[in-house]
C-alpha positions in Angstrom: -19.2 9.6 -19.0 -21.7 7.9 -16.7 -23.6 9.0 -13.7 -20.7 8.1 -11.5 -18.7 10.9 -13.1 -21.5 13.5 -13.6 -21.4 14.9 -10.1 -17.7 14.7 -9.3 -15.5 17.7 -8.6 -11.8 17.8 -9.3 -9.9 16.5 -6.4 -8.2 19.0 -4.1 -6.0 18.7 -1.0 -9.1 19.2 1.2 -11.4 17.0 -0.9 -9.3 14.2 -2.3 -12.2 12.3 -3.8 -14.0 15.4 -5.3 -17.2 14.7 -3.3 -20.0 17.3 -3.2 -22.3 17.8 -0.2 -25.4 18.5 -2.3 -25.6 15.5 -4.6 -27.9 12.5 -4.0 -26.5 9.2 -2.7 -27.2 6.6 -5.3 -27.3 3.4 -3.2 -29.5 4.4 -0.3 -29.1 6.7 2.7 -28.3 4.1 5.3 -24.8 3.2 6.5 -25.6 -0.5 6.0 -26.3 0.0 2.3 -23.0 1.9 1.8 -21.2 -0.7 3.8 -22.7 -3.6 1.8 -22.0 -1.9 -1.5 -18.3 -1.3 -0.5 -17.9 -4.9 0.7 -19.3 -6.2 -2.5 -16.6 -4.2 -4.3 -13.9 -5.9 -2.1 -13.4 -3.1 0.4 -13.1 -3.6 4.2 -14.6 -1.0 6.5 -13.8 -0.4 10.1 -15.2 2.3 12.3 -12.4 4.0 14.1 -14.6 6.5 16.0 -18.2 7.6 16.1 -17.9 9.6 12.8 -14.7 8.1 11.4 -14.5 5.1 9.1 -11.3 3.5 7.6 -11.7 1.7 4.3 -9.1 -0.5 2.7 -9.1 -2.8 -0.3 -7.5 -6.3 0.0 -4.3 -4.7 1.5 -3.6 -2.6 4.6 -2.6 0.3 2.4 -3.9 2.6 1.0 -6.3 3.5 3.8 -9.2 5.8 2.9 -10.6 7.8 5.8 -14.1 9.2 5.9 -15.5 11.5 8.6 -19.3 11.3 8.1 -21.9 8.8 6.9 -22.7 11.1 4.0 -19.1 11.2 2.9 -18.8 7.4 3.1 -22.1 7.0 1.2 -21.0 9.4 -1.6 -17.7 7.5 -2.0 -19.7 4.3 -2.3 -22.0 5.9 -4.8 -19.6 7.8 -7.0 -16.0 6.8 -6.6 -15.7 3.3 -5.0 -16.1 1.4 -8.3 -13.3 3.5 -9.9 -10.9 2.9 -7.0 -11.7 -0.8 -6.6 -10.9 -1.4 -10.3 -7.6 0.3 -9.9 -6.6 -1.3 -6.6 -7.1 -4.9 -7.7 -3.8 -6.7 -7.8 -4.3 -7.8 -11.4 -4.7 -4.2 -12.5 -1.4 -3.1 -10.9 1.4 -3.6 -13.3 
């Protein structure tokens, strides 16, 4: 179990990624840092509205929706690597 799993909650219907509001963001507080980290993992990010980002990984689906910079940053810090690894075509069999 690494740091990426140490602050994760179990996923629920209202919190699909198990994100917590009180944990630190590992990769910086700025949106640009989160965006760069996600892009480095193969994600594409588009801003649908002022506080709404849509994230995909090499395919149009699945779409991941985030509704605050903090939520996006926490996904980048704690869950993105896990999802990227499982969404890569060579990992889907």
